C-alpha positions as CSV (number, residue, x, y, z in Angstrom):
1,M,0.2,0.0,-0.1
2,K,1.1,3.2,-0.9
3,V,0.6,6.8,1.6
4,D,-1.3,8.5,-1.6
5,E,-3.4,5.6,-2.0
6,I,-4.4,4.9,2.3
7,K,-5.1,8.7,2.1
8,L,-7.3,8.7,-0.8
9,L,-9.4,5.7,1.1
10,Y,-9.3,8.8,4.3
11,E,-10.7,11.4,1.7
12,Y,-13.6,9.0,1.0
13,N,-14.6,8.3,4.7
14,D,-14.1,11.7,5.5
15,W,-16.8,12.6,2.6
16,A,-19.4,9.6,3.2
17,D,-19.0,11.2,7.5
18,A,-19.8,14.6,5.8
19,R,-22.9,13.3,4.1
20,I,-24.2,11.4,7.7
21,L,-23.3,14.0,9.7
22,A,-25.4,16.6,7.3
23,A,-28.2,13.9,7.0
24,C,-28.2,13.5,11.0
25,A,-28.6,17.8,11.6
26,R,-31.8,17.0,9.2
27,V,-33.6,14.9,12.2
28,S,-35.8,16.2,14.7
29,P,-33.2,16.3,18.1
30,E,-36.1,13.7,19.0
31,Q,-35.5,11.3,16.3
32,Y,-31.8,11.5,16.7
33,A,-32.3,10.1,20.2
34,A,-34.4,8.1,20.2
35,P,-33.7,4.2,20.5
36,T,-34.5,2.0,17.8
37,I,-36.4,-1.7,17.4
38,I,-35.5,-2.0,14.3
39,G,-32.6,-4.3,15.3
40,T,-30.6,-1.2,12.8
41,G,-26.7,-0.3,14.3
42,R,-26.4,0.0,17.9
43,G,-29.4,1.5,19.8
44,G,-30.8,4.2,18.2
45,L,-28.6,6.8,16.0
46,R,-27.3,9.0,18.0
47,T,-26.4,5.9,19.6
48,T,-24.4,4.2,15.7
49,M,-22.8,7.7,15.9
50,V,-20.9,7.8,18.8
51,H,-19.5,5.0,18.8
52,M,-19.1,5.4,15.4
53,L,-16.9,8.7,17.1
54,D,-15.4,6.1,19.6
55,S,-14.1,3.7,16.8
56,L,-12.2,7.2,15.0
57,W,-10.6,8.1,18.7
58,Q,-9.8,4.8,19.4
59,D,-8.0,3.6,16.0
60,R,-6.4,7.1,16.2
61,I,-4.7,6.9,19.9
62,T,-4.4,3.1,18.9
63,L,-2.3,4.3,16.0
64,Q,-0.2,7.1,17.7
65,G,1.2,4.2,19.9
66,Y,-1.4,4.4,23.0
67,Y,-2.0,1.0,23.8
68,Q,1.2,-0.5,23.3
69,E,1.3,-1.4,26.9
70,P,-1.3,-2.9,28.7
71,L,-3.7,-0.3,31.1
72,A,-3.9,-1.1,34.8
73,D,-7.0,-2.9,34.4
74,E,-10.4,-3.5,32.6
75,A,-11.5,-0.2,34.1
76,A,-8.7,1.7,32.7
77,Y,-9.5,0.9,28.6
78,D,-13.1,1.8,29.6
79,A,-12.1,4.9,30.6
80,T,-10.5,6.1,27.7
81,E,-14.2,5.3,25.8
82,L,-16.4,7.9,24.7
83,H,-20.2,7.8,25.5
84,E,-23.0,8.9,24.5
85,D,-24.0,10.6,27.5
86,A,-21.1,13.1,26.2
87,F,-22.7,14.0,23.6
88,P,-26.0,14.8,24.3
89,I,-26.8,16.9,21.4
90,L,-25.6,16.4,17.7
91,A,-23.8,20.2,18.1
92,A,-21.2,18.0,20.4
93,L,-20.6,14.7,18.4
94,Q,-19.7,17.5,15.0
95,E,-17.5,19.1,16.9
96,R,-15.1,16.4,18.9
97,W,-15.6,14.4,14.9
98,M,-14.6,17.5,13.4
99,T,-11.5,17.4,16.1
100,E,-11.2,13.6,15.2
101,Q,-10.4,13.6,11.4
102,R,-7.6,16.9,11.9
103,E,-6.6,14.5,14.2
104,M,-6.6,11.5,12.4
105,W,-5.0,13.6,9.1
106,A,-2.4,14.9,11.9
107,Y,-1.4,11.6,12.0
108,L,-1.8,9.9,8.5
109,D,0.5,13.1,7.1
110,T,3.1,11.8,9.2
111,L,3.3,8.2,7.3
112,T,6.1,6.9,5.0
113,E,5.2,3.8,2.4
114,E,7.8,2.4,5.4
115,M,5.6,3.3,8.0
116,L,2.2,2.2,6.4
117,N,3.6,-1.2,5.4
118,G,5.6,-1.8,9.0
119,V,3.5,-3.2,12.2
120,I,1.8,-1.8,14.6
121,R,1.6,-3.9,17.8
122,Y,-0.8,-2.8,20.7
123,V,-3.0,-4.8,23.7
124,I,-6.4,-4.4,24.2
125,P,-7.7,-6.7,27.7
126,G,-5.9,-10.0,27.4
127,V,-4.6,-9.8,24.2
128,V,-1.5,-8.5,21.9
129,R,-2.0,-7.7,18.6
130,E,0.4,-7.2,15.9
131,R,-1.1,-5.4,12.7
132,V,0.1,-4.5,9.5
133,V,-0.2,-0.3,9.4
134,W,-2.6,-0.4,6.4
135,H,-4.4,-3.5,7.5
136,F,-5.5,-1.4,10.7
137,L,-6.2,1.8,8.7
138,L,-8.4,-0.3,6.1
139,A,-10.1,-2.4,9.2
140,A,-10.7,1.2,10.7
141,I,-12.6,2.8,7.4
142,L,-14.3,-0.7,6.8
143,H,-15.5,-1.4,10.6
144,I,-16.9,3.0,9.8
145,M,-18.6,2.0,6.9
146,Q,-20.8,-1.0,8.3
147,H,-21.9,2.0,10.9
148,R,-21.8,4.4,8.7
149,S,-24.8,2.2,6.5
150,E,-26.4,1.1,9.9
151,A,-26.8,5.2,10.3
152,A,-28.5,6.1,6.9
153,T,-30.6,3.2,7.3
154,L,-32.0,5.0,10.6
155,L,-31.7,8.2,8.4
156,T,-34.0,7.0,5.6
157,L,-36.6,5.6,8.0
158,Y,-36.7,9.5,9.1
159,G,-37.1,10.8,5.7
160,Q,-32.8,11.9,5.7
161,S,-31.2,9.7,3.8
162,P,-28.0,10.9,3.4
163,G,-27.6,9.9,-0.6
164,D,-25.9,7.8,-2.0
165,L,-22.2,6.7,0.0
166,E,-20.7,5.3,-3.1
167,L,-16.8,5.0,-3.9
168,T,-17.3,6.3,-7.6
169,L,-20.0,8.7,-6.8
170,F,-16.9,11.0,-4.7
171,L,-14.4,9.8,-7.4
172,D,-16.0,11.6,-9.8
173,E,-17.3,14.1,-7.5
174,R,-13.5,14.5,-6.3
175,A,-12.5,14.7,-9.8
176,S,-14.8,17.3,-11.2
177,G,-13.7,19.7,-7.6
178,K,-16.9,19.1,-6.1
179,S,-15.8,17.4,-3.2
């Protein structure tokens, strides 16, 4: 994998996230916070969005070496997680989302081909993992994609579809200077 290729995928990820966040802004606060009974997402739109944000945060700090050594105990790991009550309204989530995107880009801008194709070691409760960095980065995007599709389903049910989220649409917009 090359640095410009992983950056292109993160550009797409940000583009798709922006469409989801824009659609979230069009639902009512009640719809945004409501639990769902349809079995999609992580219990509701806000819960799904906070999980996505937590994934962005956790992946970034992992890549930056936060979990290189084991934390004291499971409670210490739990304390690093973002929780729904910290984001009672969409504006709070959007603000933190923009921060996480900036921080991830700051990390991506440090990457060399050697780093990207090198190995990251990290420790989660009970497990030491080693992954090729670009595998980790791609897995992070694919994880978010899963939950983004769940959020899109909920948004569509609320009459606020985020529209098409296809990579080819992003590439066309990018080529025309619209993204």
